C-alpha positions in Angstrom: -22.2 -63.5 -70.6 -24.6 -63.4 -67.9 -26.9 -66.3 -68.5 -23.9 -68.4 -68.9 -22.9 -67.8 -65.4 -25.8 -70.7 -64.8 -25.1 -72.5 -67.6 -28.2 -75.8 -68.3 -29.4 -75.8 -69.7 -31.3 -75.0 -69.4 -30.5 -84.2 -72.6 -33.7 -82.5 -71.1 -37.1 -83.1 -70.4 -39.8 -81.3 -68.7 -40.8 -82.0 -65.4 -38.8 -85.3 -65.4 -35.8 -85.7 -62.6 -32.9 -84.4 -64.9 -30.9 -85.7 -67.6 -29.5 -88.8 -67.3 -27.6 -90.4 -70.2 -27.8 -93.9 -70.7 -24.7 -95.4 -71.1 -23.7 -98.7 -72.8 -20.7 -100.0 -70.5 -18.4 -101.8 -72.3 -15.9 -104.8 -70.2 -12.6 -104.5 -72.0 -10.5 -107.9 -71.4 -6.9 -107.3 -70.6 -5.2 -110.4 -72.0 -2.0 -111.2 -70.6 0.8 -112.8 -72.8 3.9 -115.1 -72.1 6.5 -115.0 -74.4 9.4 -117.3 -75.3 12.3 -117.4 -73.2 16.0 -116.8 -73.6 19.1 -118.8 -72.2 16.3 -121.0 -70.5 16.0 -118.2 -68.1 12.9 -118.3 -65.7 9.7 -117.9 -67.3 8.4 -114.3 -67.4 5.7 -114.0 -64.4 2.2 -113.2 -65.3 2.1 -110.4 -63.1 4.6 -108.4 -65.2 3.5 -108.8 -68.5 3.0 -106.2 -70.9 -0.7 -106.1 -72.1 -1.6 -106.8 -75.7 -1.7 -103.6 -77.7 -5.4 -104.4 -78.5 -6.5 -104.5 -75.2 -6.0 -100.6 -74.6 -9.2 -98.9 -73.9 -8.1 -95.7 -76.2 -8.9 -95.0 -79.7 -5.2 -93.9 -81.7 -6.9 -90.9 -83.2 -10.0 -88.8 -84.0 -13.4 -90.8 -85.5 -13.8 -91.0 -89.5 -16.1 -88.6 -90.8 -16.3 -84.5 -92.1 -15.6 -81.5 -90.0 -17.3 -82.1 -87.5 -15.8 -85.6 -86.3 -12.6 -83.4 -85.6 -14.4 -80.9 -83.1 -14.2 -84.0 -80.2 -10.8 -83.9 -78.2 -8.9 -87.1 -78.5 -8.5 -87.0 -74.9 -9.2 -85.0 -71.7 -9.9 -85.5 -67.8 -8.3 -88.4 -67.9 -10.9 -90.1 -70.7 -10.0 -90.9 -74.6 -11.9 -91.8 -77.2 -13.2 -95.6 -76.7 -11.3 -97.7 -79.0 -15.1 -99.0 -80.4 -17.0 -96.0 -80.6 -18.0 -94.7 -83.6 -19.2 -90.9 -84.3 -22.9 -91.5 -83.9 -24.8 -88.7 -86.4 -29.0 -88.3 -86.1 -31.4 -86.0 -88.4 -29.2 -84.9 -91.3 -30.4 -86.3 -94.8 -28.8 -89.9 -94.7 -29.1 -90.1 -91.0 -31.3 -92.3 -88.8 -33.6 -89.8 -87.4 -33.3 -87.8 -84.0 -35.9 -89.9 -82.0 -33.2 -93.0 -82.3 -30.6 -90.8 -80.5 -32.9 -89.5 -77.7 -34.0 -92.8 -76.7 -30.1 -93.6 -76.0 -28.8 -90.3 -74.3 -32.8 -90.1 -72.3 -33.5 -86.7 -73.5 -36.5 -85.3 -74.5 -36.9 -85.0 -78.4 -40.2 -83.7 -78.9 -39.7 -80.8 -76.5 -36.2 -80.0 -78.0 -37.5 -80.4 -81.8 -40.1 -77.6 -80.5 -37.1 -75.5 -79.8 -35.6 -76.1 -83.3 -33.4 -79.3 -82.8 -32.1 -80.6 -86.2 -29.3 -82.8 -85.6 -27.8 -84.7 -82.6 -24.0 -85.8 -83.0 -22.4 -88.0 -79.8 -19.1 -89.9 -79.2 -18.4 -92.6 -76.2 -15.2 -91.9 -74.1 -13.4 -94.5 -72.1 -11.1 -94.3 -68.7 -7.9 -94.1 -70.0 -6.6 -96.1 -66.9 -8.6 -98.9 -67.9 -11.7 -98.4 -65.4 -15.2 -99.1 -66.1 -16.2 -95.2 -65.6 -17.4 -94.3 -69.6 -19.0 -90.8 -70.9 -20.9 -89.3 -74.0 -20.2 -86.5 -75.4 -23.1 -84.9 -77.6 -23.5 -81.9 -79.9 -26.9 -81.0 -79.9 -27.2 -78.3 -83.2 -30.8 -76.2 -83.4 -32.1 -73.4 -85.9 -30.3 -70.7 -84.5 -28.0 -69.4 -81.3 -31.2 -67.5 -79.3 -33.2 -70.8 -79.5 -30.4 -73.0 -78.2 -29.8 -70.7 -75.5 -34.0 -70.9 -74.7 -33.7 -74.7 -74.6 -31.0 -74.9 -72.1 -32.3 -72.1 -69.6 -35.4 -73.7 -70.0 -33.8 -77.1 -68.8 -32.6 -75.3 -66.0 -35.2 -73.2 -64.6 -37.3 -76.6 -64.5 -34.9 -78.6 -62.8 -34.9 -75.7 -60.4 -38.3 -75.5 -59.9 -38.2 -80.0 -58.9 -35.5 -79.4 -56.5 -32.9 -80.9 -59.1 -29.6 -80.4 -58.4 -28.1 -77.4 -60.5 -25.3 -75.7 -59.9 -22.6 -73.7 -61.9 -19.4 -75.3 -62.4 -15.9 -73.5 -62.4 -15.2 -71.7 -65.7 -18.0 -69.0 -67.1 -20.3 -70.8 -68.6 -20.1 -74.4 -67.7 -23.3 -75.9 -65.9 -23.6 -79.1 -63.9 -27.1 -80.8 -64.3 -28.4 -83.3 -62.0 -25.3 -85.8 -60.5 -23.9 -87.0 -64.1 -24.0 -84.4 -66.7 -22.5 -81.4 -67.8 -24.2 -78.5 -70.0 -22.8 -75.7 -71.8 -24.2 -73.8 -74.8 -21.9 -72.5 -77.7 -24.0 -70.6 -80.6 -26.3 -72.4 -82.0 -25.1 -75.7 -80.2 -25.6 -77.5 -76.8 -22.6 -79.3 -75.4 -24.0 -82.2 -73.3 -21.8 -84.6 -71.2 -22.6 -87.7 -69.1 -21.1 -90.3 -66.8 -21.6 -93.5 -66.2 -19.9 -95.9 -63.8 -22.2 -98.7 -62.5 -19.4 -99.6 -60.4 -19.4 -96.3 -58.4 -21.9 -95.5 -55.4 -23.9 -92.3 -56.4 -21.7 -89.9 -54.2 -18.7 -91.4 -55.8 -20.4 -90.6 -59.3 -21.1 -87.3 -58.4 -17.1 -86.6 -57.5 -16.1 -88.4 -60.6 -18.4 -86.2 -62.7 -17.1 -83.0 -61.7 -13.6 -84.3 -61.6 -14.0 -85.2 -65.4 -16.5 -83.8 -67.5 -15.9 -79.8 -67.6 -12.6 -80.4 -68.7 -14.0 -82.6 -71.4 -16.5 -80.4 -72.3 -14.2 -77.2 -72.4 -12.3 -79.5 -75.2 -15.0 -79.5 -76.9 -16.0 -76.2 -76.4 -12.8 -74.6 -76.7 -13.3 -75.7 -80.6 -16.8 -74.1 -81.3 -17.5 -70.3 -82.3 -19.2 -68.5 -79.3 -22.4 -66.5 -80.4 -23.0 -62.6 -79.5 -25.3 -63.0 -76.4 -28.9 -61.9 -77.1 -29.0 -57.8 -75.7 -31.8 -58.5 -73.7 -29.6 -60.1 -71.2 -27.5 -57.4 -70.5 -30.2 -54.9 -69.5 -31.2 -57.5 -66.1 -29.1 -56.1 -63.4 -26.7 -58.0 -61.5 -27.7 -56.3 -57.8 -30.2 -58.9 -55.9 -30.3 -61.3 -58.3 -30.7 -64.9 -57.5 -28.3 -67.9 -58.6 -29.0 -69.5 -61.8 -32.3 -67.5 -62.1 -31.2 -65.7 -65.5 -33.9 -67.3 -68.4 -33.8 -66.2 -72.0 -37.2 -67.4 -73.7 -37.1 -68.2 -77.2 -41.1 -67.8 -77.8 -43.4 -65.7 -76.0 -42.3 -64.0 -73.0 -44.5 -64.6 -70.0 -47.1 -66.8 -72.5 -48.2 -63.3 -73.7 -49.3 -64.0 -77.2 -47.5 -62.0 -79.8 -44.9 -60.2 -77.5 -41.9 -62.4 -78.8 -38.6 -63.7 -77.2 -36.7 -61.8 -74.4 -35.0 -62.2 -71.2 -36.0 -62.5 -67.2 -34.4 -63.0 -64.0 -35.6 -63.6 -60.4 -34.4 -60.7 -57.9 -34.8 -60.6 -54.0 -34.8 -57.6 -51.7 -35.5 -57.6 -47.5 -39.2 -58.1 -47.5 -39.6 -58.3 -51.4 -39.4 -61.3 -54.2 -40.1 -59.3 -58.2 -38.9 -60.4 -61.4 -37.6 -58.4 -64.5 -37.8 -59.1 -67.9 -36.2 -56.9 -70.6 -36.6 -57.1 -74.7 -35.0 -55.8 -77.3 -36.4 -54.7 -80.6 -34.9 -53.5 -83.9 -36.4 -50.0 -83.5 -39.0 -48.4 -81.4 -41.7 -48.4 -83.5 -41.5 -52.6 -83.1 -40.7 -52.0 -79.7 -44.1 -49.8 -79.1 -45.6 -53.0 -80.7 -44.5 -54.8 -78.0 -46.3 -52.4 -75.7 -49.7 -52.3 -77.4 -49.6 -56.2 -77.2 -49.3 -55.8 -73.6 -52.0 -52.9 -73.3 -54.5 -55.7 -74.9 -53.7 -58.3 -71.6 -57.1 -58.8 -69.9 -57.3 -55.9 -67.0 -54.5 -54.0 -68.4 -54.6 -50.0 -67.7 -52.1 -47.1 -68.4 -50.9 -45.7 -65.1 -51.7 -42.0 -65.0 -48.5 -39.6 -65.1 -46.2 -42.8 -65.4 -43.0 -42.0 -67.4 -42.4 -44.6 -70.3 -46.1 -45.1 -70.9 -46.2 -47.5 -68.4 -48.9 -50.1 -68.4 -49.9 -52.4 -65.2 -51.7 -55.7 -65.5 -52.2 -59.1 -63.5 -51.1 -62.6 -64.8 -52.9 -65.1 -62.5 -51.5 -67.9 -64.6 -48.7 -69.4 -62.4 -48.3 -70.6 -59.0 -49.2 -67.1 -57.5 -51.0 -64.5 -58.9 -48.6 -61.4 -60.1 -48.8 -57.5 -60.5 -46.5 -56.7 -63.2 -45.7 -52.7 -64.7 -44.0 -52.7 -68.2 -42.3 -49.5 -69.8 -40.8 -48.8 -73.3 -37.7 -46.5 -73.6 -36.7 -46.3 -77.5 -35.8 -49.9 -78.7 -36.4 -51.7 -75.0 -39.1 -52.8 -73.2 -38.6 -53.2 -69.3 -41.2 -55.3 -67.1 -41.1 -55.6 -63.7 -43.5 -58.4 -61.7 -44.1 -59.4 -58.5 -46.7 -61.4 -56.1 -49.8 -59.9 -55.2 -49.0 -59.0 -51.6 -51.6 -60.6 -48.9 -54.3 -58.9 -47.6 -53.1 -56.6 -44.3 -54.3 -54.0 -41.9 -55.4 -50.7 -43.9 -52.9 -48.2 -44.2 -53.3 -44.5 -43.5 -51.2 -44.1 -46.9 -50.9 -45.7 -50.1 -47.5 -47.5 -50.3 -45.4 -46.6 -53.2 -45.6 -48.8 -56.4 -42.4 -50.3 -56.5 -42.9 -52.3 -59.6 -43.2 -49.3 -61.2 -40.0 -47.0 -59.6 -37.8 -50.0 -60.4 -39.0 -50.1 -64.1 -38.2 -46.3 -64.3 -34.8 -46.8 -62.6 -33.9 -49.5 -65.1 -34.9 -47.8 -68.0 -33.3 -44.5 -66.7 -30.1 -45.8 -66.9 -30.3 -47.9 -70.1 -27.2 -47.0 -72.2 -28.3 -45.0 -75.5 -27.9 -47.4 -77.7 -28.6 -51.5 -77.3 -28.3 -53.2 -80.9 -30.9 -56.2 -81.2 -29.3 -59.6 -82.3 -30.7 -62.5 -83.5 -34.9 -63.1 -84.4 -36.0 -61.0 -81.3 -38.8 -60.2 -82.5 -42.5 -62.0 -82.3 -42.8 -66.0 -82.1 -43.7 -67.9 -85.2 -44.0 -71.0 -83.6 
């Protein structure tokens, strides 16, 4: 799925500097032993003594708990379940509140609750070799898969906007967010893995994160079912798309009240930057409701003799005003927007409407049937 090329997502805060898992580092004492000698042989030197079994950093089995406990791998990436660790659950009936877990993990609970965060489960991992490196593996459960996807992609988009390091890792769907966290979406869950070692320099910690966390994260992700991607994502073209720019909006796309959920991505071609948005509804009437909502945007107007009932309008609530053209074909709505160009010398001929041409090209080539998935309609929040 295309969005998972990036992912993100998108622990997560609005404009803060990345997801920083504040992990508690346990210093394990390694005790040497000196056993009795036989036949009055020389005493065993302390350097050759075997450590007590109790000093081993790894747990002997999975944590106690319900079926969710069995999802966590015993070991991966040179990390193992810490022998002192207990499965931490928050948010469900009888569990501590979510806010307590969010405070420990350094994530913004209020923002995630807006996306339907309902439960959070975490487990601590130790370095099997005995170093102070520690990891925390967390599973965040949401109301539905589209909202989990939206929460992740919004976080990735925010990180990119503020210049925080974000990049796709090897594999179809892992994202390195910040310096020490890996994120992946699986259905209605977000998996968040974070690494800590106070003895490592920042650059060394980044290398350790890239070496260890992807394997640990995949160990958990492989045990969770994938969800069918929202069909709107498949309508975003590949050509010219900027890396890590795909985003799924869980509420009202572009902030237009009543439009509902949809996908968007940024593109670049010589001399031009633009964005494409795609929405899929249950039938043509529902998609036409989207167009009716768009036609109510201040300043919106129909484009005469244009295909697909094309509508033009301008949004000025971002860093720069953007001109948009929207059109509908059956149950699909496509919009193409580009920043308003600076005024230049007058031209003898009117330039072509590139937004309209791009929108038409995308709807012309749309597959004959696109089946909606999940709750793609108007936001109820």
